[in-house]
C-alpha positions in Angstrom: 0.0 0.0 0.0 1.3 3.4 -1.0 -0.7 6.4 0.3 -0.1 10.0 -0.7 0.4 12.4 2.2 -3.0 14.2 1.6 -4.9 10.9 1.6 -3.0 9.7 4.6 -3.9 13.0 6.4 -7.6 12.4 5.7 -7.4 8.8 6.9 -5.8 9.9 10.2 -7.9 13.1 10.6 -4.8 15.4 10.7 -3.5 18.1 8.4 -0.7 17.8 5.9 1.1 20.5 7.9 0.9 18.2 11.0 2.4 15.3 9.1 5.2 17.5 7.8 5.9 18.5 11.4 5.8 14.9 12.7 8.3 14.0 9.9 10.6 16.9 10.9 10.8 15.8 14.6 11.2 12.1 13.7 7.8 11.1 15.3 6.3 9.7 12.1 8.3 9.5 8.9 6.9 8.6 5.5 7.7 5.2 4.0 9.1 6.8 0.9 9.7 10.2 -0.7 9.6 10.9 -4.5 13.0 12.2 -5.3 11.7 14.2 -8.3 8.9 16.1 -6.6 9.4 15.6 -2.9 6.0 14.0 -2.4 5.7 11.9 0.8 4.0 8.5 0.8 2.9 6.3 3.6 2.2 2.6 4.1 0.6 0.1 6.6 3.4 0.5 9.1 2.9 4.3 9.1 -0.8 3.8 9.7 0.0 1.6 12.7 2.4 4.2 14.0 -0.1 6.9 13.5 -2.7 4.9 15.4 -0.4 4.6 18.4 0.3 8.4 18.3 -3.4 9.2 18.2 -4.1 6.9 21.1 -1.5 8.7 23.2 -2.7 12.1 22.0 -6.2 11.2 23.1 -4.8 10.6 26.5 -3.1 14.0 26.5 0.5 12.8 26.2 2.9 15.4 24.8 4.6 14.8 21.4 8.0 14.6 23.1 6.8 11.9 25.5 5.1 10.0 22.7 8.3 10.1 20.6 10.4 8.9 23.5 8.0 6.1 24.4 7.5 4.8 20.9 11.2 5.0 20.1 12.3 3.0 23.1 13.8 -0.4 22.4 11.8 -1.8 25.3 8.5 -0.5 24.1 5.8 -3.2 24.5 3.0 -2.3 22.1 0.5 -4.9 23.3 0.9 -3.8 26.9 0.5 -0.2 26.0 -2.7 -0.9 23.9 -4.3 -2.8 26.8 -3.7 0.1 29.2 -4.9 2.6 26.7 -8.1 0.6 26.1 -8.7 0.6 29.9 -8.3 4.4 30.1 -10.5 5.0 27.0 -13.2 2.8 28.4 -13.2 5.0 31.5 -13.5 8.0 29.3 -16.4 6.4 27.3 -18.2 5.5 30.5 -18.0 9.1 31.7 -19.3 10.4 28.4 -22.2 8.0 28.6 -23.0 9.3 32.1 -22.9 12.9 30.8 -25.2 12.0 27.9 -27.7 10.4 30.3 -27.5 13.4 32.6 -28.1 15.7 29.6 -31.2 13.7 28.6 -32.5 14.0 32.2 -31.9 17.7 32.1 -33.9 18.0 28.9 -36.8 16.3 30.6 -36.6 18.9 33.4 -35.3 16.4 35.9 -32.6 17.0 38.6 -29.4 15.4 37.4 -26.8 13.6 39.4 -23.8 16.0 39.7 -21.5 13.0 39.9 -21.9 12.6 36.2 -19.3 15.5 35.9 -16.8 13.7 38.0 -13.7 12.8 36.0 -11.4 12.1 38.9 -11.1 8.3 38.3 -10.0 8.8 34.6 -7.6 11.6 35.5 -6.0 9.6 38.4 -5.6 6.5 36.2 -4.3 8.6 33.3 -1.7 10.3 35.4 -0.7 7.0 36.9 -0.3 5.4 33.5 1.6 8.4 32.1 4.0 8.3 35.0 4.5 4.5 34.7 5.0 4.7 30.9 7.5 7.5 31.1 9.4 5.6 33.9 9.4 2.4 32.0 10.0 3.6 28.4 11.0 7.3 28.6 12.7 8.3 31.7 16.3 7.6 30.8 19.1 10.0 31.4 19.4 10.5 27.6 15.7 11.2 27.4 15.8 13.8 30.1 18.8 15.5 28.6 17.1 15.5 25.2 13.9 16.9 26.6 15.8 19.7 28.3 17.9 20.5 25.3 15.1 20.5 22.7 12.4 22.2 24.8 13.0 25.6 23.2 13.7 24.4 19.7 11.8 26.4 17.1 10.4 24.9 13.9 13.3 26.5 12.0 15.7 24.8 14.4 14.1 21.5 13.8 14.3 22.1 10.0 18.0 22.9 10.3 18.7 19.8 12.3 16.6 17.6 10.0 18.6 18.9 7.0 21.9 18.2 8.7 20.8 14.7 9.6 19.8 14.0 6.0 23.1 15.3 4.8 25.0 12.9 7.0 22.8 10.0 6.0 23.5 10.9 2.4 27.2 10.8 3.0 26.9 7.3 4.5 24.9 6.3 1.4 27.5 7.7 -0.9 30.3 5.9 0.8 28.4 2.6 0.5 27.8 3.3 -3.2 31.5 4.0 -3.8 32.5 0.7 -2.3 34.1 2.1 0.9 34.5 -0.5 3.7 32.6 0.3 6.9 35.9 0.1 8.8 37.8 2.5 6.5 39.2 5.7 7.9 36.8 7.9 6.0 33.7 6.0 7.1 34.8 5.9 10.7 35.3 9.6 10.7 31.7 9.8 9.4 30.5 7.7 12.3 32.2 10.1 14.7 30.5 13.0 12.9 27.1 11.3 13.4 27.9 10.7 17.1 28.8 14.4 17.5 25.7 15.4 15.7 23.5 13.5 18.1 25.4 14.9 21.1 25.2 18.4 19.9 21.4 18.4 19.2 19.8 15.8 21.5 21.8 14.0 24.2 25.3 12.8 25.1 25.8 9.9 22.7 28.2 7.5 24.4 29.6 4.6 22.5 27.2 2.3 24.4 24.2 4.4 23.2 25.6 4.7 19.7 26.0 0.9 19.6 22.3 0.4 20.6 21.2 2.9 18.0 23.2 1.0 15.3 21.2 -2.1 16.2 17.9 -0.2 16.0 18.8 1.0 12.5 18.4 -2.6 11.2 16.0 -4.2 13.7 13.3 -1.5 13.7 11.6 -1.3 10.4 10.8 2.4 10.9 14.4 3.3 11.3 15.5 1.0 8.4 12.9 2.5 6.0 13.8 6.1 6.9 17.5 5.6 6.6 17.2 3.5 3.4 15.4 6.4 1.7 18.9 7.7 1.1 19.8 4.5 -0.8 19.0 0.8 -0.2 21.4 -0.8 2.2 22.4 2.4 4.0 21.0 1.2 7.3 23.0 -2.0 7.1 26.1 -0.1 6.2 25.7 2.3 9.1 25.2 -0.6 11.5 28.4 -2.3 10.4 30.4 1.0 10.6 29.0 1.7 14.1 29.8 -1.8 15.2 33.4 -1.4 14.2 33.6 2.1 15.7 32.3 0.8 19.1 34.1 -2.5 19.2 
């Protein structure tokens, strides 16, 4: 399945501008981009990712928290969905109470003011938000990234995104030219990538970099995004990072 960005936006109920922004901050990236006209296209995996984002947005999570949670190597989708269902069920039950109270009011009857009570949902939501952030988001790297990026403007994100794409393109070019992952030039490029992450997000230690390298090939979203610069780029980066962190 290949869906144009405008069609995808209609399916998800969000604007094209929002999808552009999600791409810029790395929250939801298209499955492919037409090199000639720059059109973005999405697939089934993107739809699944969008659904997860919308569930968290419905529960009032911030975009930064959603990004951190969904990008965690330890993220358990099924566990998250079960908890989200429980919270949305509480929300639905409150709405049903409110509708019933409204119908009573229309009949001129005195309504039960407890229908407006939302404390159970709020308590459970705050508890889940805390647990999710502790389990999947509250790492030292996440906290550093949240602090460093909190004042980034859209222009700043665009600048970072452009620099990121440029480095990815360099990795792709090295692969196309037959450079070995362990070659001096490629290893300098790995250092450049590590420094880029440290400068813009969080201190990228060799341990963290090694974990990222594994994500680039194990997580289909990362693989698809990186391979937009050329098929095999994610594998090439993984091998280069492995050698660098050995």
